[in-house]
BALOBA-1460 file (C-alpha; in Angstrom, 3 decimals):
// residues 204
<rec num="1" residu="m" x="67.272" y="-97.269" z="46.849"/>
<rec num="2" residu="r" x="67.161" y="-96.530" z="43.127"/>
<rec num="3" residu="t" x="63.425" y="-95.974" z="43.308"/>
<rec num="4" residu="t" x="63.781" y="-93.659" z="46.291"/>
<rec num="5" residu="r" x="66.646" y="-91.764" z="44.651"/>
<rec num="6" residu="t" x="64.679" y="-91.455" z="41.393"/>
<rec num="7" residu="l" x="61.622" y="-90.162" z="43.227"/>
<rec num="8" residu="r" x="63.706" y="-87.677" z="45.218"/>
<rec num="9" residu="t" x="65.352" y="-86.407" z="41.997"/>
<rec num="10" residu="a" x="61.978" y="-85.987" z="40.300"/>
<rec num="11" residu="l" x="60.596" y="-84.031" z="43.252"/>
<rec num="12" residu="l" x="63.674" y="-81.794" z="43.332"/>
<rec num="13" residu="t" x="63.401" y="-81.129" z="39.588"/>
<rec num="14" residu="a" x="59.723" y="-80.253" z="39.914"/>
<rec num="15" residu="a" x="60.457" y="-77.910" z="42.814"/>
<rec num="16" residu="v" x="63.184" y="-76.103" z="40.866"/>
<rec num="17" residu="a" x="60.880" y="-75.792" z="37.871"/>
<rec num="18" residu="g" x="58.169" y="-74.392" z="40.090"/>
<rec num="19" residu="l" x="60.518" y="-71.809" z="41.561"/>
<rec num="20" residu="a" x="61.652" y="-70.793" z="38.100"/>
<rec num="21" residu="a" x="58.081" y="-70.403" z="36.931"/>
<rec num="22" residu="t" x="57.264" y="-68.331" z="39.991"/>
<rec num="23" residu="a" x="60.267" y="-66.104" z="39.394"/>
<rec num="24" residu="l" x="59.216" y="-65.277" z="35.819"/>
<rec num="25" residu="p" x="57.746" y="-61.777" z="35.570"/>
<rec num="26" residu="t" x="54.071" y="-61.666" z="34.735"/>
<rec num="27" residu="a" x="53.254" y="-59.478" z="31.760"/>
<rec num="28" residu="p" x="50.605" y="-56.911" z="32.606"/>
<rec num="29" residu="a" x="47.288" y="-57.326" z="30.831"/>
<rec num="30" residu="v" x="46.893" y="-54.859" z="27.962"/>
<rec num="31" residu="a" x="43.497" y="-53.208" z="27.964"/>
<rec num="32" residu="a" x="41.746" y="-52.796" z="24.627"/>
<rec num="33" residu="p" x="41.611" y="-49.171" z="23.489"/>
<rec num="34" residu="a" x="38.337" y="-47.455" z="24.319"/>
<rec num="35" residu="a" x="35.894" y="-47.081" z="21.446"/>
<rec num="36" residu="p" x="35.556" y="-43.527" z="20.112"/>
<rec num="37" residu="k" x="32.669" y="-41.586" z="21.668"/>
<rec num="38" residu="f" x="29.694" y="-40.273" z="19.726"/>
<rec num="39" residu="l" x="27.916" y="-36.961" z="20.116"/>
<rec num="40" residu="s" x="24.904" y="-36.818" z="22.405"/>
<rec num="41" residu="a" x="21.578" y="-35.436" z="21.192"/>
<rec num="42" residu="g" x="22.083" y="-32.165" z="23.048"/>
<rec num="43" residu="q" x="25.388" y="-31.428" z="21.320"/>
<rec num="44" residu="w" x="23.820" y="-30.701" z="17.928"/>
<rec num="45" residu="p" x="22.853" y="-27.112" z="17.051"/>
<rec num="46" residu="a" x="19.614" y="-26.084" z="18.748"/>
<rec num="47" residu="s" x="16.432" y="-26.820" z="16.816"/>
<rec num="48" residu="l" x="12.794" y="-25.790" z="17.257"/>
<rec num="49" residu="t" x="12.130" y="-29.198" z="18.806"/>
<rec num="50" residu="p" x="14.577" y="-31.288" z="20.884"/>
<rec num="51" residu="w" x="16.983" y="-33.716" z="19.276"/>
<rec num="52" residu="a" x="16.623" y="-37.450" z="19.891"/>
<rec num="53" residu="a" x="19.557" y="-39.864" z="19.494"/>
<rec num="54" residu="g" x="19.220" y="-43.316" z="18.001"/>
<rec num="55" residu="p" x="21.367" y="-46.315" z="18.955"/>
<rec num="56" residu="v" x="24.927" y="-46.783" z="17.748"/>
<rec num="57" residu="h" x="25.136" y="-49.336" z="14.922"/>
<rec num="58" residu="k" x="28.153" y="-51.175" z="13.544"/>
<rec num="59" residu="g" x="29.039" y="-50.771" z="9.891"/>
<rec num="60" residu="l" x="27.607" y="-48.379" z="7.333"/>
<rec num="61" residu="p" x="23.967" y="-47.233" z="7.338"/>
<rec num="62" residu="e" x="21.657" y="-48.936" z="4.869"/>
<rec num="63" residu="d" x="20.545" y="-45.542" z="3.532"/>
<rec num="64" residu="g" x="24.019" y="-44.122" z="3.156"/>
<rec num="65" residu="s" x="24.835" y="-40.569" z="2.165"/>
<rec num="66" residu="f" x="24.902" y="-39.918" z="-1.577"/>
<rec num="67" residu="c" x="27.934" y="-37.680" z="-1.126"/>
<rec num="68" residu="t" x="30.179" y="-40.192" z="0.652"/>
<rec num="69" residu="a" x="28.816" y="-43.462" z="-0.755"/>
<rec num="70" residu="g" x="31.618" y="-45.859" z="-1.684"/>
<rec num="71" residu="t" x="34.256" y="-43.892" z="0.222"/>
<rec num="72" residu="t" x="33.959" y="-45.046" z="3.833"/>
<rec num="73" residu="p" x="34.773" y="-48.731" z="4.540"/>
<rec num="74" residu="a" x="32.292" y="-50.806" z="6.525"/>
<rec num="75" residu="q" x="35.073" y="-52.395" z="8.582"/>
<rec num="76" residu="g" x="35.958" y="-50.345" z="11.632"/>
<rec num="77" residu="t" x="32.937" y="-48.088" z="11.110"/>
<rec num="78" residu="r" x="29.958" y="-47.281" z="13.355"/>
<rec num="79" residu="h" x="27.184" y="-44.748" z="12.937"/>
<rec num="80" residu="r" x="24.429" y="-43.032" z="14.883"/>
<rec num="81" residu="d" x="21.343" y="-41.188" z="13.618"/>
<rec num="82" residu="f" x="19.680" y="-38.186" z="15.260"/>
<rec num="83" residu="r" x="16.304" y="-36.595" z="14.574"/>
<rec num="84" residu="t" x="13.887" y="-33.873" z="15.657"/>
<rec num="85" residu="e" x="10.109" y="-33.756" z="15.448"/>
<rec num="86" residu="l" x="10.379" y="-31.417" z="12.469"/>
<rec num="87" residu="d" x="12.102" y="-31.893" z="9.115"/>
<rec num="88" residu="t" x="15.629" y="-31.899" z="10.544"/>
<rec num="89" residu="g" x="17.919" y="-34.908" z="10.825"/>
<rec num="90" residu="a" x="21.578" y="-35.677" z="11.371"/>
<rec num="91" residu="r" x="24.068" y="-38.510" z="11.418"/>
<rec num="92" residu="q" x="27.547" y="-39.139" z="12.789"/>
<rec num="93" residu="t" x="29.785" y="-41.799" z="11.290"/>
<rec num="94" residu="i" x="33.058" y="-42.851" z="12.949"/>
<rec num="95" residu="t" x="35.746" y="-44.995" z="11.320"/>
<rec num="96" residu="v" x="38.864" y="-46.308" z="13.048"/>
<rec num="97" residu="a" x="41.448" y="-47.002" z="10.352"/>
<rec num="98" residu="p" x="44.232" y="-49.616" z="10.716"/>
<rec num="99" residu="t" x="46.944" y="-46.927" z="10.589"/>
<rec num="100" residu="t" x="47.239" y="-43.170" z="10.897"/>
<rec num="101" residu="a" x="48.322" y="-42.960" z="7.250"/>
<rec num="102" residu="k" x="45.150" y="-44.743" z="6.115"/>
<rec num="103" residu="a" x="43.020" y="-42.480" z="8.319"/>
<rec num="104" residu="k" x="44.664" y="-39.428" z="6.776"/>
<rec num="105" residu="a" x="44.007" y="-40.786" z="3.282"/>
<rec num="106" residu="l" x="40.370" y="-41.558" z="4.145"/>
<rec num="107" residu="a" x="39.801" y="-38.040" z="5.473"/>
<rec num="108" residu="a" x="41.242" y="-36.602" z="2.251"/>
<rec num="109" residu="e" x="39.000" y="-38.846" z="0.119"/>
<rec num="110" residu="l" x="35.942" y="-37.819" z="2.122"/>
<rec num="111" residu="r" x="36.773" y="-34.135" z="1.678"/>
<rec num="112" residu="t" x="37.021" y="-34.657" z="-2.077"/>
<rec num="113" residu="a" x="33.721" y="-36.551" z="-2.092"/>
<rec num="114" residu="l" x="31.964" y="-33.666" z="-0.341"/>
<rec num="115" residu="a" x="33.577" y="-30.994" z="-2.514"/>
<rec num="116" residu="t" x="32.414" y="-32.749" z="-5.708"/>
<rec num="117" residu="c" x="29.045" y="-33.969" z="-4.442"/>
<rec num="118" residu="l" x="26.839" y="-31.323" z="-6.034"/>
<rec num="119" residu="e" x="28.332" y="-31.920" z="-9.482"/>
<rec num="120" residu="r" x="27.578" y="-35.636" z="-9.147"/>
<rec num="121" residu="m" x="24.035" y="-34.837" z="-7.989"/>
<rec num="122" residu="k" x="23.453" y="-32.690" z="-11.066"/>
<rec num="123" residu="a" x="24.868" y="-35.382" z="-13.353"/>
<rec num="124" residu="q" x="22.434" y="-37.909" z="-11.884"/>
<rec num="125" residu="d" x="19.445" y="-35.536" z="-11.780"/>
<rec num="126" residu="p" x="19.578" y="-32.693" z="-14.354"/>
<rec num="127" residu="g" x="16.521" y="-31.063" z="-12.747"/>
<rec num="128" residu="i" x="18.386" y="-30.157" z="-9.583"/>
<rec num="129" residu="e" x="19.992" y="-26.771" z="-8.956"/>
<rec num="130" residu="g" x="22.242" y="-25.756" z="-6.105"/>
<rec num="131" residu="v" x="25.292" y="-24.155" z="-4.580"/>
<rec num="132" residu="s" x="28.140" y="-25.933" z="-2.785"/>
<rec num="133" residu="k" x="30.459" y="-24.052" z="-0.427"/>
<rec num="134" residu="y" x="33.533" y="-24.793" z="1.663"/>
<rec num="135" residu="h" x="33.349" y="-23.065" z="5.049"/>
<rec num="136" residu="g" x="36.906" y="-23.583" z="6.215"/>
<rec num="137" residu="r" x="38.832" y="-25.522" z="8.813"/>
<rec num="138" residu="v" x="37.974" y="-26.134" z="12.453"/>
<rec num="139" residu="n" x="41.175" y="-26.225" z="14.522"/>
<rec num="140" residu="v" x="40.717" y="-29.345" z="16.639"/>
<rec num="141" residu="e" x="43.104" y="-32.337" z="16.880"/>
<rec num="142" residu="e" x="44.308" y="-33.083" z="13.307"/>
<rec num="143" residu="g" x="41.694" y="-30.716" z="11.929"/>
<rec num="144" residu="a" x="38.151" y="-30.741" z="10.590"/>
<rec num="145" residu="h" x="36.570" y="-29.180" z="7.486"/>
<rec num="146" residu="v" x="33.030" y="-27.894" z="6.961"/>
<rec num="147" residu="y" x="30.935" y="-27.843" z="3.771"/>
<rec num="148" residu="s" x="27.397" y="-26.899" z="2.786"/>
<rec num="149" residu="i" x="25.292" y="-28.116" z="-0.129"/>
<rec num="150" residu="d" x="22.211" y="-26.012" z="-0.888"/>
<rec num="151" residu="t" x="19.878" y="-27.699" z="-3.415"/>
<rec num="152" residu="s" x="16.490" y="-26.954" z="-4.974"/>
<rec num="153" residu="y" x="14.016" y="-28.393" z="-7.459"/>
<rec num="154" residu="p" x="12.546" y="-25.365" z="-9.271"/>
<rec num="155" residu="e" x="9.810" y="-27.451" z="-10.895"/>
<rec num="156" residu="v" x="8.290" y="-28.347" z="-7.510"/>
<rec num="157" residu="g" x="9.593" y="-25.421" z="-5.483"/>
<rec num="158" residu="s" x="11.404" y="-27.480" z="-2.802"/>
<rec num="159" residu="t" x="14.711" y="-26.513" z="-1.234"/>
<rec num="160" residu="d" x="17.074" y="-28.491" z="1.015"/>
<rec num="161" residu="i" x="20.212" y="-27.513" z="2.886"/>
<rec num="162" residu="g" x="22.856" y="-29.947" z="4.070"/>
<rec num="163" residu="l" x="25.833" y="-29.215" z="6.314"/>
<rec num="164" residu="h" x="28.719" y="-31.689" z="6.308"/>
<rec num="165" residu="s" x="32.068" y="-31.985" z="8.030"/>
<rec num="166" residu="v" x="35.045" y="-34.339" z="8.133"/>
<rec num="167" residu="g" x="37.435" y="-34.462" z="11.079"/>
<rec num="168" residu="r" x="40.316" y="-36.655" z="12.242"/>
<rec num="169" residu="d" x="42.018" y="-37.549" z="15.505"/>
<rec num="170" residu="g" x="44.919" y="-39.933" z="14.882"/>
<rec num="171" residu="r" x="43.542" y="-43.137" z="13.340"/>
<rec num="172" residu="t" x="39.929" y="-42.064" z="13.849"/>
<rec num="173" residu="v" x="37.875" y="-40.206" z="11.238"/>
<rec num="174" residu="t" x="34.388" y="-38.835" z="11.808"/>
<rec num="175" residu="v" x="31.816" y="-37.451" z="9.385"/>
<rec num="176" residu="l" x="28.878" y="-35.284" z="10.448"/>
<rec num="177" residu="e" x="25.799" y="-34.765" z="8.283"/>
<rec num="178" residu="w" x="22.976" y="-32.338" z="9.112"/>
<rec num="179" residu="g" x="20.016" y="-31.544" z="6.883"/>
<rec num="180" residu="q" x="16.638" y="-29.852" z="6.782"/>
<rec num="181" residu="l" x="14.186" y="-28.150" z="4.439"/>
<rec num="182" residu="g" x="15.222" y="-24.612" z="3.580"/>
<rec num="183" residu="d" x="18.381" y="-22.879" z="2.467"/>
<rec num="184" residu="l" x="21.776" y="-21.882" z="3.861"/>
<rec num="185" residu="d" x="20.478" y="-18.618" z="5.325"/>
<rec num="186" residu="g" x="18.314" y="-20.622" z="7.714"/>
<rec num="187" residu="a" x="20.985" y="-23.173" z="8.664"/>
<rec num="188" residu="p" x="22.927" y="-22.955" z="11.960"/>
<rec num="189" residu="l" x="26.359" y="-22.833" z="10.340"/>
<rec num="190" residu="k" x="28.091" y="-21.342" z="13.397"/>
<rec num="191" residu="g" x="26.487" y="-23.943" z="15.668"/>
<rec num="192" residu="f" x="27.434" y="-26.734" z="13.270"/>
<rec num="193" residu="r" x="31.068" y="-25.652" z="13.331"/>
<rec num="194" residu="k" x="30.946" y="-25.807" z="17.134"/>
<rec num="195" residu="t" x="29.347" y="-29.260" z="16.990"/>
<rec num="196" residu="t" x="32.095" y="-30.411" z="14.616"/>
<rec num="197" residu="g" x="34.782" y="-29.267" z="17.044"/>
<rec num="198" residu="t" x="33.015" y="-31.024" z="19.905"/>
<rec num="199" residu="a" x="32.645" y="-34.240" z="17.905"/>
<rec num="200" residu="v" x="36.345" y="-34.487" z="17.025"/>
<rec num="201" residu="a" x="37.538" y="-33.510" z="20.507"/>
<rec num="202" residu="k" x="35.188" y="-36.076" z="22.035"/>
<rec num="203" residu="l" x="36.409" y="-39.035" z="19.966"/>
<rec num="204" residu="h" x="39.229" y="-39.965" z="22.390"/>
């Protein structure tokens, strides 16, 4: 009798426990946030030959930009290179910061790095000449800012133009770099501003 009663009690306890477990609400699975989207090749300003997009890589590029070197963290960062058949290339870097405040601070540091880049170039290479300009804000998400750096080496007669921009959407910061032989007069500044707006709007 004791054995039967003990067994019956154990079965009843297990049944009650099972009912209680069944009655507990199941927490819905939380999906991981989607990774920010990169530009496609066709979203860069038109060039004499079509753009080709490379793969997306994690971390910072091995041949990082002189202007932003040491500013962007490797953690939370991905990058993608683009090229044409002529002397024109571009890169997009995207960083997802741990917090919105840190993203805001990173965007400010990147803007400072671009604004002071030419002076640092000249300090490293006294033979270089150039003009750096700020081309204003692009009104998209938390904003983006466009810069140009026009450089030349008078001794060899070469000139290079670089267009740069920094934009932010919440915790996500993106940097665009575009460069080719020539000067600012031959650069697609209007198209680059449009590309910058597209890049920030496309992040999320």
